[in-house]
N, C-alpha and C positions, 0 to 999 in steps of 0.2 A: 565515426559512428553515425548511423542514420536514425531518424525518427520514423515511427510508423503510427498509424492510428489504430486504436484498440477496437476490435469488432465486438459484437454482442450487446450493443446499446450503451456503452460507456463512451461518451464524447470527450476524448482526450488524446494527447500525443505522448508516446513513451519512447525512451531510448533503451534498446535492448542491452542486457549485460553491462549496464552503465557503471557498476562498481567493480567490474573485473570478472575474471574466470571463477570457476568453482573453488579453486584454491584460495581465492580472496573472500570467501564467505565470512559473514560476521553476525554477531548478535548485538543489538543496540536498543536502548530504551526509546519507546515511542509514546507520545502524548496524543490524546483524542479530544474531540470537541465535547465528549461526554464527561470530561473531568477525570478520566482514568489514565493510568500509565501502565504499560506492559512492555515486555521485551519482544522485539521482532527478530525473527531469524531470516537473514537475507542470503540467499544462495543464487548466484548469477542473476541478481535482481535487476529489473528494469528501473528506470528513473522516470517519473512523471514530469514531462517538460512543459506541458500546456494543458490547461483545463478549458474545456468547452462549456457545455451546460452541466457538467458534473460538479459536485460539491466536495471540497476537501474535508475529510473527517479525522485524519491523523497525520502526524509529521514526526520526524526525528527530533527527540528532545534537544540534542546538541546543535541541530540545524533546523530551526523552525521554518526556514524557507523551503525545506525539502519535504514535499508531500509524499506520504507512503500508503495512504488509503483514501479512496473516493467512493461516493455513492451517487446514484441517480435512480430515483423511484425505488423499486424493490431490488436493485442490483448493487452489489458492493464489489470493489476491486482493491486488491492489496498488492504491494510490491514485495512483500515478505510472505513467509509461509506460516499462517496462523495454526495450521494443523500440526506443526512440529513443536509448538509451545505448550507449556503446561496450563496456560490460561485458556479458559473457555469463553472469554469476552467476545471474540469475533464470531464464534459459533452461535452464541446467544443472539447477537445482533442480526445475524443472517436468518435465524429461525423467526425472530420477531417480524421480519420483512415478508415472510410467506403468508 
């Protein structure tokens, strides 16, 4: 698997489909720097392998070394699908950045 840099202003490297194909999709609890915990839905999810100037803001609860959300300025990137969750946490964070 190769790494690629994410375009759009987020300075990081990711590994595409790092957790496997769509059949390997999963839901896992994530923790945030904001002190909250939510379930993340991972479907063909990439893995963040290197942070440049971006800031880690969430990680897998069971694997704190695995970053699953980053931010830089008014941009947020996630490796999970916040729009599929019942939590509005990520939607509120994004609106607050506008």
